[in-house]
C-alpha positions as CSV (number, residue, x, y, z in Angstrom):
1,H,160.5,-53.5,89.1
2,F,163.7,-51.4,88.6
3,F,163.1,-50.4,85.1
4,L,159.1,-49.6,85.9
5,K,160.7,-47.5,88.7
6,F,163.2,-45.5,86.1
7,I,160.3,-44.7,83.2
8,H,157.9,-43.8,86.3
9,L,161.2,-41.5,87.2
10,N,161.3,-40.1,83.1
11,H,157.7,-39.0,82.7
12,F,158.2,-37.0,86.1
13,I,161.2,-35.2,84.3
14,I,159.7,-34.6,81.2
15,F,156.7,-32.9,82.7
16,K,158.6,-30.7,85.4
17,F,160.1,-29.4,82.2
18,K,157.2,-29.3,80.0
19,I,155.0,-26.8,82.4
20,M,158.9,-24.8,83.5
21,D,159.1,-24.3,79.7
22,R,155.3,-23.3,79.4
23,F,155.9,-20.6,82.1
24,V,158.8,-19.2,79.9
25,K,157.2,-18.9,77.0
26,R,153.7,-17.1,78.8
27,A,156.5,-14.1,80.5
28,R,158.4,-13.8,77.3
29,L,155.0,-12.8,75.7
30,E,154.5,-10.5,78.9
31,D,157.6,-9.1,77.7
32,T,156.9,-8.5,74.1
33,T,153.7,-7.4,74.9
34,Q,155.1,-4.6,77.1
35,N,157.6,-3.6,75.4
36,M,155.5,-3.3,72.2
37,N,152.7,-0.4,74.6
38,D,156.4,1.5,75.6
39,P,157.3,3.8,73.6
40,P,160.6,4.2,71.6
41,A,163.1,4.8,74.0
42,E,165.4,8.0,72.7
43,P,169.5,7.8,71.7
44,A,171.7,9.1,75.2
45,T,172.9,12.5,74.3
46,P,176.5,13.7,74.6
47,S,177.1,15.8,77.9
48,I,178.0,19.6,77.1
49,T,179.2,19.7,81.0
50,N,182.7,19.9,80.2
51,I,182.9,22.1,77.5
52,K,183.8,25.4,78.1
53,F,182.5,27.7,75.5
54,K,178.4,26.1,75.4
55,Y,177.2,29.4,74.4
56,L,178.3,28.2,70.7
57,F,175.7,25.1,71.1
58,D,172.7,27.5,72.4
59,E,171.7,28.1,68.4
60,F,174.8,27.9,66.4
61,F,176.3,24.1,66.3
62,K,174.4,20.9,67.8
63,L,176.9,18.4,68.9
64,M,176.7,15.0,68.1
65,S,179.5,13.3,70.2
66,T,182.5,13.6,72.4
67,D,185.4,11.3,73.2
68,G,187.3,12.1,75.8
69,E,189.3,15.6,75.1
70,K,187.6,15.4,71.2
71,L,183.9,16.1,69.8
72,I,181.9,15.7,66.8
73,A,179.5,18.8,66.3
74,S,176.7,19.6,63.2
75,C,176.8,24.1,62.1
76,V,173.1,24.6,62.8
77,N,173.0,26.5,59.4
78,C,174.8,24.0,56.7
79,H,174.6,21.1,58.4
80,K,178.4,20.7,58.0
81,T,180.1,18.1,60.4
82,I,183.1,19.7,62.3
83,S,185.4,18.2,64.7
84,A,186.7,19.9,67.5
85,S,188.5,19.7,70.8
86,T,186.5,20.4,73.9
87,K,188.9,22.9,75.5
88,S,189.7,24.9,72.3
89,S,186.9,26.5,70.0
90,G,188.8,27.4,66.9
91,N,187.3,25.5,64.6
92,L,184.2,26.0,65.6
93,L,184.7,30.1,65.5
94,S,186.9,29.9,62.4
95,H,183.9,27.6,60.6
96,I,181.6,30.6,61.4
97,K,183.9,33.1,60.0
98,S,184.7,31.6,56.8
99,K,181.1,30.2,55.9
100,H,178.3,32.4,58.2
101,S,180.0,36.0,59.0
102,F,176.8,37.6,59.5
103,L,176.7,35.4,62.8
104,L,179.3,36.9,64.1
105,S,177.4,40.0,66.0
106,K,175.4,36.9,67.2
107,V,178.2,35.1,68.5
108,E,179.5,37.6,70.9
109,I,175.6,38.7,72.5
110,A,176.1,34.8,73.4
111,R,179.7,34.9,74.3
112,S,179.2,38.2,77.2
113,R,175.6,36.7,77.9
114,N,177.6,33.5,78.8
115,K,180.2,35.4,81.1
116,N,177.1,37.6,82.4
117,N,175.7,34.1,84.1
118,S,178.6,33.2,85.2
119,N,180.0,35.9,86.8
120,S,176.6,36.1,88.3
121,I,176.8,32.4,90.0
122,Q,180.0,33.1,90.8
123,T,179.2,36.4,92.8
124,K,176.1,34.5,94.7
125,I,178.7,31.9,95.7
126,F,181.4,33.7,97.2
127,D,179.1,36.7,98.4
128,V,179.7,37.3,102.1
129,R,177.4,39.6,103.3
130,P,177.2,40.2,107.2
131,K,175.2,39.4,109.1
132,T,174.3,42.5,111.6
133,V,173.5,45.8,109.9
134,T,175.5,48.5,111.0
135,K,173.7,52.3,111.3
136,E,176.3,54.1,109.5
137,M,175.5,50.9,106.7
138,V,171.9,52.0,106.8
139,K,172.5,55.5,106.3
140,M,174.8,55.2,103.8
141,L,172.3,53.3,101.4
142,V,169.2,55.7,102.7
143,F,171.4,58.8,101.4
144,D,172.8,56.9,98.4
145,Y,168.8,56.4,97.5
146,I,167.1,60.4,98.4
147,V,170.1,61.3,96.0
148,N,169.4,59.4,93.3
149,E,166.2,59.1,93.1
150,M,165.8,63.0,94.1
151,C,163.6,62.8,97.2
152,P,163.7,65.2,100.2
153,L,165.8,64.9,102.6
154,R,162.7,64.1,105.6
155,T,162.3,61.2,102.9
156,C,164.1,59.7,106.1
157,E,161.2,60.5,108.6
158,K,158.3,59.6,106.8
159,P,156.8,56.4,109.3
160,S,156.4,54.4,105.7
161,F,159.8,54.9,104.8
162,K,160.8,53.8,108.3
163,R,158.5,51.5,108.6
164,L,160.0,49.9,105.4
165,I,163.4,49.9,107.0
166,T,162.8,48.3,110.3
167,E,161.2,45.7,108.8
168,L,163.7,44.9,106.1
169,T,166.5,45.0,108.9
170,G,164.8,43.1,111.4
171,S,165.3,46.5,114.3
172,N,164.0,49.1,115.9
173,D,163.3,53.1,114.2
174,S,166.9,54.0,116.3
175,I,169.0,52.5,112.7
176,I,167.4,55.1,111.1
177,P,169.0,58.0,110.8
178,N,167.2,61.4,110.8
179,R,167.3,65.4,108.9
180,R,169.9,66.2,110.9
181,Q,172.8,63.5,109.9
182,L,171.9,63.1,106.5
183,S,172.3,66.7,106.3
184,K,175.2,66.8,108.4
185,H,176.4,63.7,105.8
186,L,175.7,65.8,102.5
187,D,177.6,68.4,103.3
188,N,181.0,65.8,103.9
189,K,180.4,64.0,100.5
190,Y,179.9,67.6,98.9
191,E,183.8,68.3,100.8
192,S,184.7,65.0,99.1
193,Y,183.3,65.3,95.1
194,V,185.2,68.7,95.4
195,S,188.6,67.5,96.6
196,M,187.7,64.3,94.2
197,L,187.1,67.0,91.0
198,T,190.1,69.1,91.6
199,N,192.3,66.4,91.8
200,L,191.0,64.7,89.0
201,I,190.9,68.6,86.6
202,A,194.8,69.0,88.4
203,K,195.9,65.8,87.2
204,S,194.0,66.8,83.3
205,S,196.2,69.0,80.7
206,F,193.1,70.4,79.5
207,V,189.4,70.5,81.0
208,C,187.2,72.6,78.8
209,T,183.9,74.1,80.5
210,T,180.1,75.0,79.9
211,A,177.7,77.3,81.5
212,D,173.8,79.0,80.6
213,I,171.1,80.1,83.2
214,W,168.2,79.0,84.1
215,S,165.6,80.4,85.8
216,T,162.4,78.2,88.0
217,N,160.1,79.2,90.8
218,N,161.6,82.7,90.5
219,R,165.4,82.0,91.0
220,S,167.9,82.0,88.8
221,Y,171.3,79.8,88.5
222,M,174.2,79.6,86.6
223,G,174.7,76.6,86.1
224,M,178.7,74.8,85.0
225,T,180.2,71.7,83.7
226,C,183.7,70.9,83.3
227,H,184.7,67.8,80.9
228,F,188.4,66.8,80.5
229,I,189.5,63.5,77.7
230,D,191.5,60.1,79.7
231,E,194.6,60.7,77.7
232,K,195.2,56.8,77.6
233,T,191.4,55.7,76.7
234,Y,189.7,58.3,75.1
235,V,186.6,58.1,77.1
236,R,185.5,62.0,78.0
237,H,184.9,62.7,81.4
238,S,182.0,65.1,82.5
239,Y,181.1,66.5,86.0
240,I,178.8,69.2,87.4
241,L,180.9,72.9,88.2
242,G,178.1,73.5,90.4
243,C,174.7,75.8,90.2
244,K,175.1,78.8,92.2
245,R,172.0,81.5,92.7
246,I,172.5,84.3,90.7
247,K,170.3,86.9,92.2
248,G,169.5,90.1,90.2
249,S,169.4,91.1,86.7
250,H,171.8,88.7,84.2
251,N,173.8,91.8,83.3
252,Y,177.2,90.6,82.1
253,Q,178.6,91.2,85.8
254,N,176.6,89.4,87.3
255,I,177.4,85.9,84.9
256,A,181.4,87.0,85.0
257,E,181.3,87.6,88.9
258,V,179.4,84.1,88.8
259,I,181.3,82.2,86.8
260,S,184.4,82.8,88.6
261,K,182.8,82.2,92.2
262,I,182.3,78.6,90.4
263,T,185.8,78.2,89.0
264,Q,187.5,79.6,92.3
265,V,186.0,76.5,94.0
266,Y,187.8,73.7,91.8
267,D,191.5,75.8,92.0
268,I,191.1,76.0,87.9
269,E,193.5,77.8,85.9
270,H,192.4,79.3,82.8
271,S,195.4,78.1,81.0
272,K,194.1,74.7,81.7
273,I,190.5,75.7,80.1
274,T,190.4,75.5,76.4
275,H,187.2,77.0,76.0
276,I,183.9,78.4,78.2
277,V,181.2,77.0,76.3
278,T,177.6,78.8,76.4
279,D,174.9,79.5,74.2
280,N,174.2,82.5,72.1
281,A,172.4,84.7,74.5
282,A,173.7,88.8,73.7
283,N,174.4,89.3,78.4
284,F,177.6,86.4,77.6
285,G,179.0,87.5,74.6
286,K,179.3,91.1,76.4
287,A,180.8,89.2,80.0
288,F,183.9,87.5,77.7
289,R,184.2,90.8,75.4
290,V,184.9,93.0,78.9
291,Y,186.7,89.9,80.9
292,S,188.3,88.3,78.9
293,T,191.8,87.0,79.5
294,S,192.6,86.8,75.6
295,P,190.3,88.5,74.0
296,N,192.4,87.7,70.3
297,I,192.0,90.2,68.9
298,A,192.6,90.4,64.9
299,H,194.2,92.5,62.5
300,K,192.3,96.5,61.6
301,E,191.5,94.5,58.5
302,T,189.1,91.4,59.9
303,M,185.9,92.7,60.1
304,I,183.4,89.8,61.6
305,D,179.6,89.7,62.7
306,L,179.3,90.2,66.6
307,G,175.2,90.8,67.3
308,N,174.0,93.7,68.9
309,F,175.4,93.7,72.4
310,D,173.4,95.1,74.6
311,E,176.1,95.7,78.1
312,N,172.4,96.2,80.1
313,S,170.5,93.5,78.5
314,S,168.6,91.3,81.3
315,V,167.7,87.9,80.2
316,T,164.7,86.3,82.0
317,S,163.8,82.9,81.2
318,N,166.0,80.4,79.0
319,S,168.0,82.1,76.3
320,D,167.3,78.9,73.4
321,S,163.7,81.8,73.6
322,G,165.8,83.3,70.5
323,S,168.1,85.8,72.0
324,D,170.7,85.6,69.8
325,C,174.5,87.8,69.5
326,S,175.1,86.8,65.6
327,N,172.6,88.4,63.7
328,F,174.1,88.2,60.2
329,E,171.9,91.0,60.0
330,L,173.1,93.7,62.0
331,E,176.7,95.9,61.0
332,N,179.4,95.0,60.8
333,V,182.1,96.2,63.8
334,E,185.6,96.1,63.7
335,F,187.1,94.1,66.6
336,N,189.8,96.3,67.6
337,N,187.9,99.1,68.2
338,L,185.5,97.0,70.1
339,F,188.1,95.6,72.5
340,L,189.2,99.2,73.1
341,T,186.3,100.9,74.5
342,S,187.0,103.4,77.5
343,E,184.5,100.9,79.1
344,S,186.0,97.6,78.8
345,N,189.4,99.4,80.4
346,S,187.6,101.1,83.3
347,K,185.2,98.2,83.9
348,N,187.6,95.4,83.5
349,D,189.7,96.8,86.7
350,G,190.9,92.9,87.2
351,T,188.4,91.3,89.3
352,F,187.2,89.0,87.0
353,C,189.3,86.8,84.4
354,L,187.0,84.4,82.2
355,P,189.5,82.0,80.0
356,K,188.2,81.6,76.1
357,H,184.7,82.0,75.4
358,M,182.9,79.7,72.1
359,L,179.6,79.7,71.0
360,C,177.5,76.6,70.9
361,C,177.7,76.0,67.8
362,A,174.2,73.3,67.8
363,H,172.4,76.3,69.4
364,T,173.4,78.6,66.1
365,L,172.4,75.8,64.3
366,N,169.1,76.2,65.9
367,L,168.3,78.9,65.7
368,I,169.1,78.7,61.4
369,A,166.4,75.9,62.1
370,A,163.9,78.0,64.1
371,S,164.6,81.7,63.9
372,D,165.9,82.4,60.2
373,I,163.2,80.0,58.7
374,S,160.7,81.5,59.6
375,K,161.8,85.0,58.6
376,I,161.6,83.6,54.8
377,S,159.7,86.1,52.1
378,D,158.7,83.7,49.6
379,N,154.9,84.4,50.1
380,N,154.2,80.9,48.0
381,Y,156.1,79.1,50.6
382,N,154.4,81.1,53.6
383,K,151.0,79.9,52.3
384,I,151.5,76.4,52.3
385,S,153.8,75.9,55.0
386,K,151.2,77.7,57.2
387,S,148.5,75.8,55.9
388,T,150.3,72.6,57.0
389,F,151.5,73.3,59.9
390,S,148.5,75.0,61.1
391,K,146.4,71.6,60.7
392,L,149.6,69.5,62.0
393,S,149.5,72.4,65.2
394,N,145.6,71.8,65.7
395,F,146.2,67.9,65.9
396,W,149.2,67.9,68.1
397,N,147.4,70.4,70.5
398,L,144.1,67.8,70.4
399,A,146.0,65.0,70.7
400,S,148.4,66.2,74.0
401,R,145.8,67.8,75.6
402,S,142.7,65.5,75.3
403,T,142.6,61.8,76.7
404,A,139.9,60.5,74.5
405,A,141.5,62.1,71.1
406,S,145.0,60.1,72.7
407,D,143.8,56.8,73.2
408,K,142.1,56.8,69.2
409,V,145.6,57.9,68.2
410,Y,147.0,54.5,70.1
411,D,144.5,52.8,69.4
412,I,145.0,53.1,65.2
413,C,148.4,53.6,65.1
414,K,149.6,52.0,68.3
415,C,152.4,54.9,69.5
416,K,152.1,58.2,70.9
417,F,153.0,61.3,68.4
418,P,155.6,63.6,69.7
419,V,154.6,67.0,70.4
420,P,157.2,70.6,68.9
421,V,159.1,72.4,72.1
422,V,160.7,75.6,71.3
423,T,163.3,75.6,73.9
424,R,163.6,71.2,72.4
425,W,166.3,71.2,69.5
426,N,164.8,69.2,66.0
427,S,161.4,68.9,67.6
428,L,159.4,70.2,65.2
429,Y,161.3,68.1,63.2
430,D,161.0,65.2,64.9
431,A,157.6,65.5,65.1
432,T,157.0,66.1,61.0
433,Q,158.8,63.0,60.6
434,K,156.6,61.2,62.6
435,I,153.4,62.6,61.3
436,L,155.1,61.7,57.4
437,D,156.1,57.4,58.7
438,H,152.4,57.1,59.3
439,K,151.0,58.6,56.2
440,L,148.5,56.2,55.8
441,N,146.8,56.1,59.0
442,M,146.8,59.9,59.3
443,A,143.5,60.7,57.4
444,I,141.0,57.6,59.2
445,I,142.6,59.9,62.5
446,F,142.1,63.6,61.3
447,E,138.9,62.0,60.4
448,K,138.1,60.0,63.9
449,L,139.4,63.7,65.7
450,H,137.0,65.8,62.8
451,L,140.1,67.9,62.5
452,P,140.1,68.8,58.7
453,K,142.6,66.7,56.7
454,L,145.5,67.0,54.8
455,K,145.8,67.9,51.1
456,N,148.1,66.2,48.6
457,N,150.0,69.5,48.1
458,E,150.4,69.6,51.8
459,W,151.9,66.3,52.0
460,G,153.7,66.9,49.0
461,F,155.1,70.0,51.1
462,I,155.8,68.0,54.4
463,N,157.6,65.4,52.2
464,E,160.1,67.9,51.2
465,Y,160.5,69.8,54.3
466,C,161.6,65.9,55.7
467,K,164.2,66.0,53.2
468,V,165.3,69.7,53.6
469,M,165.6,69.3,57.5
470,K,167.1,65.9,57.2
471,P,170.5,66.6,56.9
472,L,170.4,69.5,59.6
473,A,168.6,67.8,62.2
474,F,171.6,64.6,62.0
475,S,174.0,67.1,62.5
476,L,172.4,69.0,65.5
477,D,172.0,65.9,66.9
478,K,175.8,65.0,66.3
479,L,177.6,68.2,67.5
480,Q,175.0,68.2,70.4
481,G,176.4,64.7,71.5
482,E,179.1,64.9,74.6
483,T,180.9,61.3,75.0
484,K,181.8,61.0,71.3
485,S,181.5,64.6,70.2
486,F,184.1,65.9,69.3
487,L,185.6,69.9,68.5
488,G,186.7,68.1,65.4
489,Y,183.5,67.6,63.7
490,V,182.3,70.7,63.7
491,A,184.0,71.4,60.2
492,P,183.7,68.7,58.9
493,T,179.8,68.6,60.0
494,I,178.4,71.9,58.4
495,L,180.5,71.5,55.4
496,V,178.8,68.2,54.5
497,L,175.6,69.8,55.3
498,R,176.0,72.8,53.0
499,K,176.8,69.8,50.0
500,L,174.1,67.8,51.1
501,L,172.3,70.6,51.0
502,I,173.2,72.2,47.6
503,L,172.9,68.8,46.4
504,N,168.8,68.8,47.3
505,Q,168.6,71.5,44.7
506,S,168.8,69.4,42.2
507,E,165.9,67.1,42.9
508,Q,164.1,70.3,41.8
509,F,162.0,70.9,44.7
510,T,158.0,72.3,44.2
511,Y,157.7,74.0,47.7
512,C,160.9,73.9,49.3
513,K,163.2,75.6,47.3
514,P,163.2,78.4,49.7
515,L,163.9,76.8,52.9
516,S,166.3,75.0,51.1
517,L,168.7,78.3,50.0
518,T,167.8,80.4,53.2
519,I,169.9,77.4,55.1
520,I,172.6,78.1,53.1
521,N,172.9,81.5,53.3
522,S,172.5,81.3,56.7
523,L,175.3,78.1,57.1
524,E,177.3,80.5,55.1
525,K,176.8,83.5,57.3
526,R,176.4,82.0,60.8
527,F,180.0,80.2,59.7
528,N,181.4,82.3,57.3
529,F,184.8,81.3,59.3
530,L,184.3,77.8,58.2
531,F,183.8,78.3,54.5
532,Y,187.0,81.2,54.6
533,L,189.2,79.2,56.4
534,N,191.8,82.2,56.3
535,D,190.1,83.6,58.6
536,P,191.8,83.9,62.5
537,K,188.4,82.4,64.0
538,S,188.9,79.1,62.1
539,K,192.7,78.5,63.4
540,D,191.1,75.9,66.1
541,F,188.3,74.5,64.4
542,I,191.2,73.5,61.5
543,I,193.8,72.3,63.7
544,A,191.3,70.2,65.9
545,S,190.0,68.8,62.7
546,I,192.9,67.6,61.7
547,S,194.2,65.9,64.3
548,H,190.9,63.7,64.9
549,P,191.7,60.3,63.3
550,K,188.5,60.1,61.7
551,F,189.0,63.4,59.0
552,K,192.5,64.7,58.9
553,L,192.9,66.8,55.9
554,D,190.0,65.4,53.9
555,W,187.2,67.8,55.0
556,V,189.8,70.8,54.1
557,P,188.8,71.9,50.3
558,V,191.6,71.8,47.6
559,R,192.2,75.8,47.1
560,Y,193.1,75.6,51.8
561,K,194.8,72.4,51.8
562,D,198.2,74.1,52.2
563,L,197.7,76.6,54.3
564,C,195.7,74.1,56.9
565,K,198.5,71.5,56.3
566,K,200.8,74.8,57.4
567,I,198.9,76.0,60.7
568,F,198.6,72.2,61.4
569,I,202.6,71.4,61.4
570,E,203.3,74.9,62.9
571,E,201.0,73.8,66.3
572,C,201.9,70.8,66.3
573,N,206.1,71.8,66.3
574,S,204.9,73.9,69.5
575,M,203.6,70.8,71.1
576,S,206.8,69.3,70.4
577,T,208.5,68.4,73.9
578,L,207.3,65.1,74.2
579,T,209.9,62.7,72.9
580,I,208.7,61.5,69.7
581,I,208.2,58.2,69.5
582,Q,208.0,56.5,65.2
583,P,204.3,55.8,64.1
584,D,203.4,52.0,63.9
585,S,202.2,51.4,60.2
586,A,201.4,48.4,60.9
587,N,197.3,46.9,61.0
588,E,195.9,49.8,59.1
589,E,192.8,49.5,58.7
590,S,189.8,51.8,58.5
591,D,186.8,51.8,61.0
592,C,182.6,51.5,60.2
593,T,181.3,54.1,61.7
594,S,177.3,54.6,62.6
595,D,178.0,57.9,60.9
596,K,180.2,56.6,57.5
597,E,177.6,57.2,54.8
598,F,177.1,61.2,56.1
599,Y,181.0,61.7,55.9
600,D,181.2,59.9,53.2
601,N,179.9,62.9,50.7
602,L,183.1,64.2,52.0
603,Y,185.4,62.3,49.1
604,S,182.5,61.4,46.9
605,H,183.7,64.6,44.7
606,R,187.0,63.2,44.2
607,S,188.5,60.7,41.7
608,I,190.3,57.6,42.7
609,N,193.8,59.0,42.5
610,D,192.5,62.1,44.7
611,S,191.4,59.7,47.7
612,S,195.0,57.8,47.1
613,E,196.4,61.7,47.7
614,C,200.2,61.2,50.4
615,Y,201.2,64.0,52.1
616,S,205.1,62.9,51.6
617,D,206.3,66.1,49.2
618,E,207.3,68.8,51.9
619,I,210.0,67.1,53.5
620,D,213.0,64.1,52.4
621,L,211.8,61.1,53.9
622,S,215.7,59.4,54.0
623,Q,216.3,61.7,56.5
624,E,214.2,60.9,58.8
625,N,214.5,60.7,62.6
626,E,213.1,60.5,65.8
627,S,213.1,63.6,67.1
628,N,211.5,65.4,63.7
629,V,207.5,66.9,63.8
630,Q,207.0,66.7,60.6
631,V,207.8,63.0,59.7
632,Q,205.3,62.7,62.4
633,V,202.4,64.1,61.0
634,I,203.0,63.1,57.8
635,K,203.0,59.6,58.6
636,F,200.0,60.5,60.4
637,L,198.4,62.1,57.7
638,N,199.5,59.0,54.9
639,S,197.3,56.5,57.5
640,K,194.3,55.0,56.8
641,K,193.6,54.3,60.0
642,K,190.6,56.3,61.5
643,E,190.7,54.7,65.2
644,L,191.3,57.0,68.3
645,D,193.7,54.8,70.2
646,M,196.0,55.2,66.5
647,L,197.4,58.3,68.0
648,N,199.3,56.1,70.7
649,N,201.8,56.1,67.7
650,Y,202.1,59.9,67.4
651,P,202.5,61.4,70.5
652,V,202.4,64.8,69.3
653,I,199.4,64.7,67.7
654,K,198.1,63.1,69.7
655,K,199.0,66.3,72.5
656,V,197.4,68.2,70.2
657,F,193.8,66.9,69.9
658,I,193.7,66.8,73.9
659,K,194.4,70.3,73.5
660,Y,192.1,71.0,70.5
661,N,189.6,68.3,70.9
662,T,189.1,68.4,74.7
663,S,186.5,71.1,73.9
664,L,182.8,70.1,73.1
665,P,180.8,72.0,70.2
666,S,177.8,72.6,71.6
667,S,176.6,73.7,75.9
668,A,174.1,70.6,75.8
669,P,175.4,69.4,78.6
670,V,175.0,71.5,81.2
671,E,170.8,71.8,79.7
672,R,171.0,68.0,81.1
673,L,171.8,69.7,83.6
674,F,168.9,72.0,83.9
675,S,166.9,68.7,83.0
676,G,167.8,67.0,86.4
677,A,167.8,70.0,88.5
678,V,163.9,70.7,87.6
679,Q,162.9,67.1,89.5
680,V,165.0,68.5,92.3
681,L,163.6,71.9,92.7
682,T,160.4,71.6,92.8
683,S,157.3,73.8,93.0
684,R,156.2,71.5,96.4
685,R,160.6,72.4,97.2
686,N,160.5,75.9,97.0
687,R,161.9,76.6,100.6
688,L,164.8,74.2,99.9
689,G,167.9,76.4,100.4
690,D,170.1,77.0,97.1
691,K,173.3,75.4,98.8
692,T,171.7,72.8,100.2
693,F,170.0,71.9,96.1
694,E,173.5,72.3,94.9
695,K,174.9,69.7,96.6
696,L,172.4,67.6,95.9
697,L,173.1,68.2,91.9
698,C,177.0,67.0,92.7
699,C,176.6,64.5,95.2
700,R,174.1,62.9,92.5
701,N,176.9,63.5,89.9
702,M,179.1,61.7,91.5
703,Q,177.0,58.5,92.8
């Protein structure tokens, strides 16, 4: 009996295990089937949250693994494995510098982008704005908006503007300032602007001003701007001095009176003003001849072209129309007799006193490109020029006046074509170059617009015209700059321009040889003092160019090198009131700028020995001491550095640079002032007061 029970129990256990084993196998089979249907799991990617230089892993490296403070990355370009630290990007950057140096600019862009993103996130986290909006805050914001967007002051009283402010602030319209409150705030802002600018001018060693006359809506205004260089950063700062109404005729007396009034507002000492830069208009020349404090009279033997100044001339439009006081076809006038006339003594009664005057070099180049070229007498050139530009003018007029024609042009070329404007420098060259760039499509465009097509010889003329005018256009753009343009650019630019035009003569032009010869002759006559550096007028340009680290003596012709070096050393001796510091000769490398190709023509005529010329033959360097100005000059001239910050090592030369390069080569900044003014004094705002108009322009410059 016991044995039977044991056998039954054993069978039960075996049966139970079989059932369990069957369930286990079925479960395993179901899991296997499910795993086969699932997509394969991706391997875990290393985290970059703890890495400070995440911007390198966007497009330069791929993070392979991390282990504490160590990481392994793979270069995206060459797939090389690199070990680095999570706290330092040195190994990764060294790999890019040594193997992929062309990516350094992209690395800098990625780094700045990452920095901006982190700053914006931090600003959002820590920016605590006030919960309540005050009336004073709304007044300030509304005033800034009206001034910056050049809107009328009555904008604040328009129903739609009121509704906008009330909806945004959640308040009633009592929080919005009215026109009288904004007008009073404008007066206060203008007083603050005058005080601020007066202090800045007082702290500056030298300032330069530009002036011009602008006419609109039957009114005339004298605009003036001032410019000075920060002696620590060498950054040029520009401000509006004023835009005052000038009534009556634009004669030299009215011009002198308005200029004196504007400079007196800011208490500008005439000794601080290096130059007042104006265009070549005759009335400006007359004003400065009569009322200038230092006419810079030359020797009796010196003869100079001054042009036909009409003392009672009246200009009723912008001076870009062609008024020119440097017309080289007029007779020579003796300088001494010009300044010692009885008229000058009688007119200059001490009421007005004007600083030193300089003509706009960019405007002079524009006169060469417009006025002088129109006087070419070659019949073949005039014939093909007239036929070509008449066809181009028909195209420009039709494309700018007809919407249907403009749409057809855009559908074919996917761009707009600029139209030449008389008052816009280089506009004819830019418009012609645009035509040449789209030469393949122009035949289709002319056919669709039913215009006479350009012939092969006319296309050849356009090609030669652009080749001749290209260096002139570049020079004009360079000289009409503001932030990065200095008086020291004038002499090297004009010399390189003349050299490039002479080199173009070797290309055997078929159509534009008279054009090239005319430009060369005009350069030599209008800028005569830059080709004959013994002329007293060239002194400021010589010193400005030599004191600029980019040029030094490299631009000076060999026959004038000793003279220019002597002039520069004498000026440095006269400015040597500063404590002299020895120059630092370490880490001297030349820079690379966007205009390098243009100014490389200064050195193309020199041999290897000339390019390494050393200017240490005049003094004994073994006897140098810290107060030796000549030693400082020689070391400056021998230095290969081109950056402006190298002047920090040469205090005397730095002072000379600030004095002579504060002046701008052109009066373009005041033209830009008028470009903004035309958006304020519109035909619909002809009742705007003259003082309010001037205050709006100045306060907009303050923003």
